[in-house]
N, C-alpha and C positions, 0 to 999 in steps of 0.2 A: 368580647367577642376579640377585639385584636389586643389584646391580651393571650389569651390562648391559644390564636393565630400565631403570634410572635414563639410565644411556648411550644408550640406543634417543631414550628420550623428548626429553630435550635436545634431538640430533640433530635431529630431528623440528618442534624449535620453532623453531630456528633457522633449517633451509631451509624452513619458511615465513614468517620474518618479512625470508629474503631474495628470496623469490616475490611481497613485493611486502603480505603480510598485514600485518591493524594486528596480529592475537591472535591465540596457538593455546593452545589449555588441552584437556585431557582427561575426558572421563570413560566409566564404565560403563555401557554400552548393555541388559546382561540383569539388571540388577537392578527389583524389582519398585519401580511410583511411583502416587503417587494423581492422575496427571495425566490419566492418561487415562479412569479413571470420570468425574473433570471437564467427560471433553471430551464423554464421552456426552451428562449431563445438559445440554450447552451446547445440544446437537445435537434432542437431546429435547426441549427446549424452545420450539425452534426458532427461534433465538437466530443461525443459521447463512442465516435468509433464504433466498434463492433460491438460493446457490449447495449445489447438489446434488450432488454430486464431496465434498464433505462426508461427507452420510448414505455414499455412495455407499463410500467407505472408508476407514470409522470405524472396523470392529474392526483393519484393517491400524495405520492411523493411532494408536493407543491404545499401542502399544510397540514399539518399533522392531523387537524381534522377531517379532512378526508377520508385519512384512514378510519381514525376512532371517532365522530359526531362527538361523544362524549366527555372529548379530551378538556383539560382546562387550566392545567398547573401543568408543567413541565421539571422531574428533577430529574439535574443534568449529575454530572457523576464522571470525574477525571481519574487518571493510575497514570501515575507517570512511570516512562520506562525508561529514561535517562541510560547511556553508552558510558562503558567502562573509559572507553579513550573517544580519539578524537575518529569517526567515521570516512573523512577524507584521508585517510593513510590508507587507507587498505588499497585505496585505487593505485597504489605504484606496486603493492605484491600480483604482477600480472599473470603469474602462472596460477594464483591462488584464486576462489571464486568469491567474487565481493557481495553479501547477502545484508540484505538493508535487514537494520538495526532492528528493527519491529517484528521480525521473523525466527530469526537468531533464536532466543531460548523456542516456552513452549506458547503453547497458541494461547494468546490473551484472550481471545471471547469462549473458552471452558472458565479461564479464572473470572472473567469480570459479569458472565451470565450467573455462576454460582453466589457470588456476594450480589449481586441486584437482587438477584428473589429470596434472599437469608431476607436484605433492608425493606424490599418489596410487601414479606411477610410480615416483619414490625410493624411497616406502616399501616396497615390496612388492620392486624390488630388494634393499632394505636389509636387511630384514626376514623376506622370502618369505611375508607373508601375504597373506591372499583383500580384496578391499575392493570397498563400493560407494560413491560419488559423489553427494552429492543438494548442487540447488542450488533450496530453495525450490518445489521443482514437484510431487514426490515426498512422498508420505503419511506425514513425518517431522516429527514433533511440532520444529521444529529448536530453539523459543526457551528451551524446558523444560531442553531434554540442553545447550541453552549455561549455563543458568544454574548447569544439573548441573555444568558443568567449570568455572565460574568466571568465564566471560565477561564474566558482569553479574549482574543478579536482574530479575525480573520485574516492574516499576512498575505502580504503581493503573493503569494502565491499559493494561497486560495486554501494552505493550511491551519489547525487552529494552535494557537504560540501565545503563553504566556510571561507573565516577567517573574514567577518565578520556575516555573518551568520549563523555558526558552520551548523550542519543538515537540518536545516528546512528551506527549496525553493521548492515550490511549481514553473512546469514553462512549461511555454507558448512557441509558436511558430511561426513566421511567414515566408517564406518560398519567397521567388521574383525573378523577372527575373533581378531586378538590380542588379548594379554592385557596391556595397557598400563596401567601407574598412573597410577590417579586423580588429580586434581588437587582440591583442597578447592572446593566451591563456594561462588559469594558470598554472602553475608549480605545481606537486604532491606534498603539504607538509602532511602526514604522516610521510614520515621519518619509523624506528624500530617500532611504536608505533604499538600493534594487540588488540588494547581492543576490539574492536569489535569484533574480532576473538574471541577472548576467551570468551565474556560476553556471546555469542550464546549460548540460551535452546538446541537446539537441533543440532549443529556445521553444521550449515549449509552453514556457508563461508567455504568452502573446505582448501581452499589457499588464499593470500593475491588476491585480484580482482578475484573472482571467489564463483560463489552463485548458491549452487542445491535445485532449487525451490523445490523440492522433500519434504525436510528437514524442510523449512522454515515457521513457525507461520503463516507469511502470506498470501502468499501461502496455507496452509493446510487451516484457517480458513475463504480466505475470495474464490479464484481461486475453490479450490479443493472444489465440488459439490458429491464426497460419503462418506461414511465415516475415518475418522483420525485414520489413522494407529495405534495400542495400542499404538504402540512404544516409540507415539509422546507425548499421551494426559498427562502424568505428568509430561511431563518439560511445556506444557500449561500454566500452573499453573488457575490464574484468566484472560489469559487475550480472549476474547470471538471476534474480530474483528484487527486484524493488532498485529504489535507489532512490539514494537520504542529502545528493548534491543541494540541492536547495533548502532542507531540513537543516544538515548540519555545518551550514555557511553562517544561519542569521547570529548578528551582535547579542540577538536575548541568551542565547546558547549560552552565554560567559555567567548568567545567573542558577543556571543548571546542574544539580546533579546526579550521579548512577540513584539508580532507582534503585528503591530499597526492596522489591520485593527479586528474591532471590527467585521463584518457578521464571520470571523475564528476562535471570540473568545470558547470555548467553550459553549455548549449549561448545564446548570446546572443541565439537568434528564439526560444528560450521560457524567459526568464527572468520578461517580461512582454511577454507579446504581445499587442497588439491585437485586441478581442474583435473589431473589426467586419473584420479581417483574417479570423479564424478563420471568423468566418459562414460570409465567404465563397467556400472552400472546397469545392470538389466532389470524389468519391471518387478520382483520382486526384494530387488536390492534398494531399490529407491525407497519402496515402504516402509522396509527397515529405517533406514539412516532417519527417513526424515518422517516417522513416526512420531508421534504427537505435535507435531511440527505444525503453521499453517501450508508452510510449501507442499505437503502434500496434495493438496485439494490441484495442484495443475500438473499431478499430471509425469509421469517420466519424461516422457514425449516433446512435453515442453521446455521440464528441467532439463533435458539435453540439447537442441539447439540452442536454448541461453548457453549452453558452456562450453559448446562446438563454437561459434562469436565468440568469444570467449576467446579461447585457444587460436582465434586466429588471430584475434589480438595482442597474444601475448609475444610474439616475434621469440618465440620459444622449437627451434625447428624443430627437437629433437620432441615435436607432441605430438610428431606426422602420422610415423610408422599405426605406436601403439594405440590413438587415440583419437585421429580424425580417418586414416582407412578403412577400419572395420566400418566407419558409420557411414559408407558410401554405398555399399546396400542394404539396411536399417530396413526396417518395415516400413518404418515412420518417413514421409514426406518429405515434413518438414525436420528434421532429424538428418536426410539423407540433402539435402539441400541447404542446410546449416554447414555440417560436411565440403561441402562442394566448396561454398565460399573460405573456411575456413582451409584448404587445401588450396586456396586460388594465391591465399594472403602469406601464405605460406612454403610454398614450396611451385614457384609457376615453372620448373618444369617438368616437376609432375602434373602439373595441373594440365600443361596441356596434352602431357602425355595420355595421361586417362581420358581426356574427350572426347582427343584421337580416336580411345578404344569403342567409347561410351559412345561415339556418333554412327560408327560401325557395325553398331549391336539396337534390336529395341529396345527405345526406352521410353518413362511415361511421361508423360505429356508435361505436365506439374515440375516433374524434374528438369526433364530436356528444358524446361525455359530457366531454369537457373542454371545450368552449365551457359545456355547463349548470354544472359547475360551477367555472368563474370565474367570478367575477361583477364586476359591469360596474361 
């Protein structure tokens, strides 16, 4: 039986690579592990911010068998999405929007889900087992499972990284009731390095392996639906969707390579889009530009909020008239609030005049608060 099992695992990994996955490893899904308790502490401390779904799904998320009691093994897969150039260089282009590497190409959910289903079907036919397929949307702790399977290890920034691909890995999971022989977990190779901690613009990595999402630019620009706290706006720079700093700075990226998957390569219009062009998008134009992109899910209002903050950080006063002023009367409060802040950064005199004029008329309470907390 041991020989047959080994043959099944070897076949599974060969099949995964043939389908375009970068790596495939196996772990037990039914053993005890402490990460569930650590997740509970993280949520209890409120470090998940406004991601209410983290709290709502906590018990199911704490262990794979809480979600599916028949789960015995986890088939963990990765896809390399390594960028063509160093993402840190994009921070220098202050009149352009900096989009996280993972979102510059096609939506990885679609690509990986399709391949996972193909692999799962082939596995079911060969092994006669039951399976469930996951890509980032179910209450499953994929990074700890991937580390347990040996795809890599969770670095001090809490993301998965590997010696072969650096930080640039998408993950997919197949849970099965089959008893598969697990691979050895990967050791932690971070050593004494703290580059990811030191580079974080908002000090969101509060200690090694500890992340406060409420301070993280990725959370603030994507998951956060409200106004971005004033204390983090300048630190955002030109980051309009996500942040790659803690990933890009990692020394292990010296072994990384550009993704071989062309569907994940950056679309030309998403490499470094002009902030002025993005600020002009209405809802229909936003949907058209970001069709087929994971960015589409945050909607036009959150994107314009982020764009206007980037404009405020740009030191480009030429953007005030065409890109900021029109949004002082935007229908969305989060857009109006960001426009107020951008105006205060780029044109102090105009800000003071606008503020005085607005105070003489009725303003909604939320945006009035934005005027008051943004100093002239």
